[in-house]
C-alpha positions, 0 to 999 in steps of 0.5 A: 511463433505466433506467441512471442508476437502476440506477447509483444503486441500486447505489452505495447499495447498497454503501455500507453494506458500506464500499465507498467513501464516499470523494469522489474515486479513491485516490491513492497516492504514493512509493516502496519500497527493497529488498535481495535477495541484494545487489541493490538494487531499488526499486518508485517512484511517480515522481520519486523517489517524489513523483508520484502513480500515475496515477488512470485509468492502466493500467500501476499499480493503487492500492488503499488503506483506512483502518479502524477506525485501520488501513490497507492500501495495495497497489500493483502496478506492471504495466509491470514484466510481474511482474519484479523488485519490482512488487507492495508489500501494506502494513496498519498495525495500529492497534490497537498505536499508540503516542502517535498516531504509531507503528505496526507495519507487515505486509508482503507483496512479490513480486520476481518469482515469489518472495513476500517478508514481514515486520513492522515499526515504522512511523510514521504521520500522519493528516491531522487535516484529512482523514481520508482522507488518510495518511502513513507511512514505515518503515525496516530491517525483515528479511524472509522468503521463502516457500519450501523451508526451503533456499531462503532468500533474504536480503532487507531492505526498507531504506525505505518511505514512502507519502502516501495521499489519498482512502483508502476510509474505510467 
């Protein structure tokens, strides 16, 4: 009897902090292709980016939010066991948008234990029917690697396209 009331109180107390006003579990589908040292690496949610990450599947983590015109996405493919291209973190900057579609994306990606980061132009389209949904894409982005200056690793994000639905909108 006390547990449902406690759970309701917890949900109500977290709502003002923007934890979620989304009615569903976040959903993402898409793919990203990057090249590291001439090798092509892919992070794909399934069927060339056409299948959404399963909502209750422990092999993936999906976190997305939309706040003040900015969109954030974090994808982790646990099935790769921290090998290859398994982590993607994107932050689309709404403050740099022009004409409704142009945006700038800051990104971080892990390949094995190496962290790559960069920034480039992107296209962001928000659903006019649902504030919890958007689509974005970008291509041909130079990436830097974090590490010693002498350990320069040539890397590029060749292409990325994602569709997000039910993102947290505080």
